[in-house]
C-alpha positions as CSV (number, residue, x, y, z in Angstrom):
1,M,49.3,103.8,12.4
2,S,51.9,101.6,10.8
3,S,54.1,102.0,14.0
4,V,51.3,100.5,16.0
5,L,49.9,97.9,13.7
6,D,51.1,96.3,10.5
7,T,47.8,96.0,8.6
8,V,49.3,94.2,5.6
9,L,50.7,91.5,7.9
10,L,47.4,91.4,9.8
11,V,45.4,90.7,6.7
12,E,47.9,88.1,5.5
13,V,47.9,86.2,8.9
14,F,44.1,86.3,9.1
15,V,43.4,85.2,5.5
16,T,46.0,82.5,5.6
17,L,44.8,81.0,8.9
18,F,41.2,81.4,7.9
19,V,41.8,79.3,4.8
20,I,43.7,76.7,6.6
21,M,41.4,76.4,9.7
22,D,38.3,76.8,7.5
23,P,35.5,78.0,10.0
24,V,32.8,77.3,7.4
25,G,34.0,73.8,6.7
26,T,34.1,73.1,10.4
27,V,30.4,73.5,10.8
28,P,29.3,70.0,9.4
29,I,32.0,68.3,11.4
30,F,31.0,70.2,14.6
31,L,27.3,69.3,14.1
32,S,28.1,65.6,13.6
33,L,30.4,65.4,16.6
34,T,28.0,67.2,18.9
35,S,24.8,65.5,17.7
36,G,22.6,64.1,20.5
37,R,23.9,66.7,23.0
38,S,22.0,69.4,24.6
39,P,22.3,73.0,23.2
40,A,24.2,74.0,26.3
41,A,26.7,71.2,25.9
42,A,27.2,72.0,22.2
43,R,27.8,75.6,23.0
44,R,30.3,74.6,25.7
45,A,32.0,72.3,23.2
46,A,32.3,75.2,20.8
47,W,34.1,77.6,23.1
48,Q,36.2,74.8,24.6
49,A,37.4,73.7,21.2
50,V,38.3,77.3,20.3
51,A,40.1,77.8,23.6
52,V,42.1,74.6,23.1
53,S,43.0,75.6,19.6
54,F,44.1,79.1,20.7
55,L,46.2,77.6,23.5
56,V,47.9,75.1,21.2
57,I,48.6,77.8,18.5
58,T,49.9,80.2,21.1
59,V,52.2,77.6,22.7
60,F,53.7,76.7,19.3
61,A,54.0,80.3,18.3
62,F,56.3,81.0,21.2
63,F,57.9,77.6,21.8
64,G,57.1,75.5,18.7
65,Q,60.6,75.3,17.2
66,Q,62.2,74.5,20.6
67,I,59.6,71.8,21.4
68,L,60.1,70.1,18.1
69,S,63.8,70.3,18.3
70,Y,63.9,69.0,21.9
71,L,61.7,66.0,21.0
72,H,63.6,65.5,17.7
73,I,60.3,65.7,15.8
74,S,60.2,67.1,12.3
75,L,57.3,69.1,10.9
76,P,56.3,66.3,8.4
77,A,56.2,63.8,11.3
78,L,53.8,66.1,13.1
79,Q,51.7,66.5,10.0
80,C,51.5,62.7,9.4
81,A,50.5,62.1,13.0
82,G,47.7,64.7,12.7
83,G,46.5,63.1,9.5
84,L,46.4,59.6,11.0
85,L,44.4,60.9,14.0
86,L,41.9,62.6,11.8
87,L,41.6,59.5,9.7
88,L,40.5,57.5,12.7
89,V,37.8,60.0,13.5
90,A,36.7,60.1,9.9
91,L,36.3,56.3,9.8
92,E,34.1,56.4,12.9
93,L,31.9,59.0,11.3
94,L,31.6,57.1,8.0
95,T,30.8,53.8,9.6
96,G,28.3,55.2,12.1
97,N,30.3,54.2,15.2
98,E,30.9,57.7,16.5
99,K,28.0,58.0,18.8
100,E,29.2,55.6,21.5
101,P,32.7,56.9,22.0
102,T,31.4,60.5,21.7
103,A,28.9,60.0,24.5
104,A,31.5,58.3,26.6
105,A,34.0,61.0,26.0
106,G,31.7,63.8,27.2
107,T,33.1,67.2,26.6
108,N,36.5,65.7,25.5
109,V,35.2,66.0,21.9
110,A,36.2,69.7,22.3
111,L,39.8,68.7,23.0
112,V,40.2,65.9,20.4
113,P,39.5,66.0,17.5
114,L,37.9,69.5,17.4
115,G,40.4,71.6,19.3
116,T,43.3,69.7,17.9
117,P,44.1,68.4,15.3
118,L,41.1,69.7,13.4
119,L,41.4,73.4,14.3
120,A,44.9,73.6,15.6
121,G,46.3,71.2,13.0
122,P,49.8,70.9,11.5
123,G,49.0,73.4,8.8
124,A,47.9,76.1,11.2
125,I,50.8,75.4,13.6
126,V,53.4,75.6,10.8
127,A,51.9,78.7,9.3
128,T,51.8,80.4,12.7
129,M,55.5,79.5,13.4
130,L,56.4,81.0,10.0
131,F,54.5,84.2,10.7
132,V,56.2,84.5,14.2
133,Q,59.6,84.5,12.4
134,D,58.5,87.8,10.7
135,V,57.9,89.5,14.1
136,D,60.6,92.2,14.5
137,S,58.6,95.0,16.1
138,A,55.6,95.8,18.2
139,A,53.6,96.5,15.1
140,T,54.2,93.1,13.6
141,F,53.6,91.4,16.9
142,V,50.2,93.1,17.3
143,A,49.4,92.2,13.7
144,V,50.1,88.5,14.2
145,A,48.3,88.4,17.6
146,L,45.2,90.1,16.2
147,G,45.2,87.8,13.2
148,I,45.2,84.7,15.3
149,V,42.5,86.1,17.7
150,G,40.3,87.1,14.7
151,V,40.4,83.7,13.2
152,H,39.5,82.0,16.5
153,L,36.6,84.4,16.9
154,S,35.4,83.4,13.4
155,L,35.7,79.7,14.4
156,W,33.7,80.2,17.5
157,A,31.0,82.2,15.7
158,A,30.7,79.5,13.0
159,M,30.3,76.7,15.5
160,R,28.1,78.7,17.9
161,F,25.6,79.7,15.2
162,S,25.5,76.2,13.6
163,L,23.2,75.2,16.4
164,P,20.1,76.7,14.8
165,I,20.9,74.7,11.7
166,L,20.7,71.5,13.9
167,K,17.1,72.4,14.8
168,V,16.2,72.7,11.2
169,I,17.8,69.6,9.7
170,R,16.8,67.3,12.5
171,E,18.1,63.7,13.0
172,S,18.0,62.6,9.4
173,G,19.8,65.7,8.4
174,V,22.4,65.1,11.1
175,L,23.0,61.6,9.7
176,L,23.6,63.0,6.2
177,V,25.9,65.7,7.6
178,T,27.8,63.1,9.6
179,R,28.5,61.0,6.5
180,I,29.6,64.1,4.5
181,A,31.8,65.3,7.4
182,G,33.4,61.8,7.6
183,L,34.1,61.9,3.8
184,L,35.6,65.4,4.0
185,L,37.7,64.6,7.1
186,S,39.1,61.4,5.5
187,A,40.1,63.5,2.4
188,I,41.8,66.0,4.7
189,A,43.5,63.3,6.6
190,V,44.8,61.5,3.5
191,Q,46.1,64.8,2.1
192,L,48.0,65.5,5.3
193,V,49.6,62.1,5.2
194,A,50.4,62.4,1.5
195,D,52.1,65.8,2.0
196,A,54.1,64.3,4.9
197,V,55.2,61.3,2.8
198,R,56.3,63.7,0.0
199,A,58.3,65.7,2.5
200,F,59.9,62.6,3.8
201,I,60.9,61.4,0.3
202,A,62.3,64.9,-0.4
203,G,64.5,64.6,2.7
204,E,62.7,67.2,4.7
205,G,61.7,64.8,7.5
């Protein structure tokens, strides 16, 4: 079995990306960004966000180092950019100004900020690029691939089955969830920027 699948690496990839991408923590943010939409539109946003995330992760898995080298972009710079983008979204959620741009954007909420940088953010991209460096056989390749697919299935399930929660908590609950999501997103964004600044100071940027 080990010649077909490296189970240790599979578990390591899945657990690492699960913690970084946090399917459970995505639920309140997904509910707040899709509030006021029909169930069909919300379901469509769920799978579109997962599809975008999977595409971004896959592209960076195969070509990430080449892309960053060609554009002369360091990993801390990518991390800082993702943090600033998330901070803008968090401020909209906290101040209650998210409804107008969300409605105007239509399904684009599945692209930004859900698909990237929330799901396929700097942390997940960097972790995937590091795991790809360990691929030296068919068994390790299958393990990394299955780990990535498994995490994205978990993300889809978390967002897909968050819709019944929306029916229970109603509009007032969505407002509360939106504010909490904005607070959590702002904390994530500040942490990303702080880590990037530390990397720049350490000469890694």
